[in-house]
C-alpha positions, 0 to 999 in steps of 0.5 A, a space after each residue: 029954819 034954813 040952817 036946820 034944813 041945810 044940816 039935815 040935807 048934809 047929814 042925809 047920806 050918813 043917816 041913809 048909810 046907817 039905816 042901810 047897815 041897821 036894816 041889813 044887819 037885822 035881815 041877816 040876824 032874822 035869817 040866821 035865827 029862822 035857819 037855826 030854828 028850822 035846823 038848816 045849815 046857814 053858811 057852815 057845814 054840819 058837824 055830822 056831814 062827814 061819814 066815811 067808810 070804816 077802816 083805812 081801805 081805798 073807799 075810806 081813802 077816797 072819802 077822806 080825799 074828797 073831804 080834804 080837797 072839798 071835791 065831790 068827784 075824783 078820778 078813780 083810776 088815779 085814786 087807786 094808783 095814789 092809794 097803792 103807792 102811799 100804802 107801799 111807801 108808808 106801812 101805817 098809811 091805812 091805819 092813819 087814814 082810818 084814824 084821820 077819818 075818825 078824827 075828822 068825824 069827831 071834830 066835824 067843825 074843823 075847816 079844811 084849810 086848818 086840818 093839818 095845823 090842828 092835827 100837827 098840834 095833836 097828832 103829828 103822824 096824822 098831819 104828815 099823812 094828810 100832807 102826803 095825801 095832798 101832795 099826791 093829789 095836787 102835785 102827783 108825787 109820792 115818796 121822798 127823794 131819791 125815790 119819788 114816784 110821779 103818778 100824775 102830771 096833767 091830771 094833778 089837781 094843781 092845774 084845775 084852778 087855771 084849766 079854763 085859761 091855761 093849757 097844762 105845760 108840756 113839751 111843745 104846744 105847736 111846731 118848733 119856734 111857734 112862739 116866734 110868729 106874730 099872733 
């Protein structure tokens, strides 16, 4: 009898871990089934959530950019400058924006980070347009060398992830040789 008790006491942590796993899995499955019955999105985007304006104009461009970047707000003045510069550098840009919006609407479950790869396989010119849009917003650059235009620097989206701890690199943050003083 003592050996049986000792064996149960040694196996108790493993049994507790199994019970916790089974209970957690059951709770998740229950929540998922209830969400499905009620028609609630549970951890995924609705396939029909993306509804851009028709055509390839500025509003359609902003809607596409918000969808690709996963943002709800963008700088409208910078957006206008980027849109106008991209239209000047690529004659088919507005048509490509409309085509990408239509493609995203019909492929509503494609994750943002795989849109370029999915388009590369199906529609390479549209994948190139997505790259141009992302480069313009995140790096502030439009065009190819030697005629690259810098449209944004401090307002480029590449600085957003670290803006709470780093300042945007610039010419000088203080008086000359400020870094030589002890903090």
